[in-house]
Structures are given as structure tokens and as C-alpha cells.
N, C-alpha and C positions, 0 to 999 in steps of 0.2 A: 161758682163763677171762677173762671180761669184767671190766675194772677200773671201779670207780665212784668218783666224787669224794666223799670223806668229809669233807674240810675245805678249803674254798676259801682262797685267799691272804689275803683280808681278815680272815677268821675266825681263821686261824692267827696272824696278827700281833696281833689283839686278845687271843688267849689267852696269847701270850707276854708281852704288856704286863700283863695281869691277874696272871700268875704273878709277874712282877717286882715289882708292887705288893705282893702278898702277902708275898713275901720281905722287902722293905723294911719292911713293917709288923711282921713277926715279929722282925726284927733290932732295930727300934726305935732306941734311943739307944746300943746296944751298939757301941762303936767297935773291937771286935775284928775282926781281918782275916777277911774272907769269902773262902773258896777255892771256886771253881767248878771241878769236875772233869768235863770233858765226855768221855763214852765215844765213842771214834772210831768212825766219822767223823761221823755225823749228830748225835750227842750233843754233840760239840765245836762244831759249827756253831750248835746251839741255845744252848749256853753262851756263845758269843761274842756272840750277839744279846742274850741276857739281861743280860750284863755291862753293855752300853751302856744298857739300860733301867733296871737297878737303880741304876746310877750317877747317874741323874737324881733319885732319891728317897732315896739313902742316902749318908751321909758316911763310912762305914767303908771302909777300903782293901779293894779287890777284886783277887784274883789269879785267873788263868785258866790251867789246865793241862789236858793231855789224858791219857787213859788208854787203852791199847791192849791187846787180848787177843783170842784166838780164842774167839768167843762159843759155839762148839759144844763145845770142849774147853779151858776156861780154866785151863790149867796154869801159864802164865806171864803175869803182869800187869806192864805197863811204864807208868811215869809219865813224862811229858815233862820234868818237873823233880823232883829229889829235894829236898823242902823239909820243914821241921819243922811237923807238923800239930798239935803240942801247943797246947792252949788256943785253937784256931781254930774258927770256924764253917765247916762243909763242906757243900757240896751236890753230890751225885753226879747227873749229868744224862745221860739217854739219850732216844732218839726214841720207842721203843715198849717198854712193859713187858708181857711176856706171862706167863712162868712165874715171874719173879723171880730166875732163876738168874744173869743178868748182873750185876744189882745186888749179889747176895749175894757173888759172887766179886770184884767191884770193891772190896768192903770190905777184902779181904785185906791190901793194903799199908798200910792205916790202923790195923790192929790193934796195931802196934808203938808207937802214939802214944796220947795222951790228949786228943783233941779236945774242945772245949767242947760241940759238937753236931754230929751228922751227920744230914743229911736227904737225901731223894731227890726227883727231879723227872723226870717223863716227859711228853712231848708227848701221847702216846696211851697210855691204859691199857686193856689187854684183860683179860678176866675168867678167865684160865686159870692162876691161881697154883698152883705146886707148892712154892714156898719161902715162908717167912714174911716177905715183903717187901711193904709197902704204900707207894706213893709219897706223900710229904707234899704235893707240888704236882703237879696233873694238868691238862693242857690240855683233854683230852676223854677220857671213859670210854666204851667201846663194848663191847657184848656181840657176840661173833663165834663162828663155828664154828672148830674147830681147823684146818680146811682153808683158811680165809680168810687171806690175806696182807695185812698192812697196811704201807704204805710212806710215810714222811714224805719229801716232795719238797723238795730243796734245789737251788737254782740260783744260782750265783755267790755262795755264802755266805748267801743269803736263803732263809728258809723260805717256800715258795710253796704249801704245802698238804699234803694226805695223801689217799692212795687206798687202796681195799681191793678185793680180788677173789679 
């Protein structure tokens, strides 16, 4: 199957920057800790980049943690740090949202807490939702067939684009 460039490097960086500005605007003067939870591997790389961008516009403390799970059978969800999510602003971050399943299960460890808000961010949004998850922040929305595979390309921790095929 032939791969096509969906999102070149410069456009990917612009979209990350735009989403960081949106997050900073939404947080406003709220000095509550913002926790970015990046779903491994690509989501964590995106979260790392976003943290540096958000920090330019927002004075709130920002924490970064990773979440790992088997995306096909998400029975066990692990966080890199066990922290108190009560009264915190949380953003779950992944590279591509397709059915919404990964985000739905990623919420599981947060259900024992009372966060101020939980939002979701996806670099690429596909239109095949099976679960009631709609990302709050989206880099690019694309209509694809179920057979198409979208991949966010990350090289040395930098988001360098996205392909489909």
C-alpha cells in the first residue's frame, strides 16, 4: 500500500503550536496545576512538545506523565507517576483518535479522583467513532476509510509529520 504525506513537518509544528495556544487561552488565569498525560509512545512525545509550547503562554504549573496500555486489549493501564489528580486540569494526549476506545480506557485511572476538568487532544482525528469521545483539541481532522492507516511520524522526539496509506 502506498503511503501519502498527510501532514508535512512545518504544518505539524504549526498545529502543535496552535493547540498549545488554545490550551493556554482555555486555562486563562487559572493557576491550578495542568497535568499532560501522554499515551505512549507517540502521545507522550506530543505531550512533551506541547508542554514546552504551553509554558510560553501559561503561568500554571505543568506536569507531564505517561500512560501505557495495550491499545487492542486495554485491561491494564499504567501511569508513570502516581499523583493526586484532585482539583487538577488534565489533558489526555494521543497521536491519532479513531474509535475513541483508547481515550475511553485511559480515563480509567482518573475515575478515583475529582479533577477540575479532563480534556482530550489528538494530533489527528479520524471519523470512525465507536465510543462517545470527541477530542477537545485536534491538530487535523480527516475522513478516511477503515482500511487506511494513519501514522504520526516522530524522529528524535520531534513530530515531523503524518502519513496515511
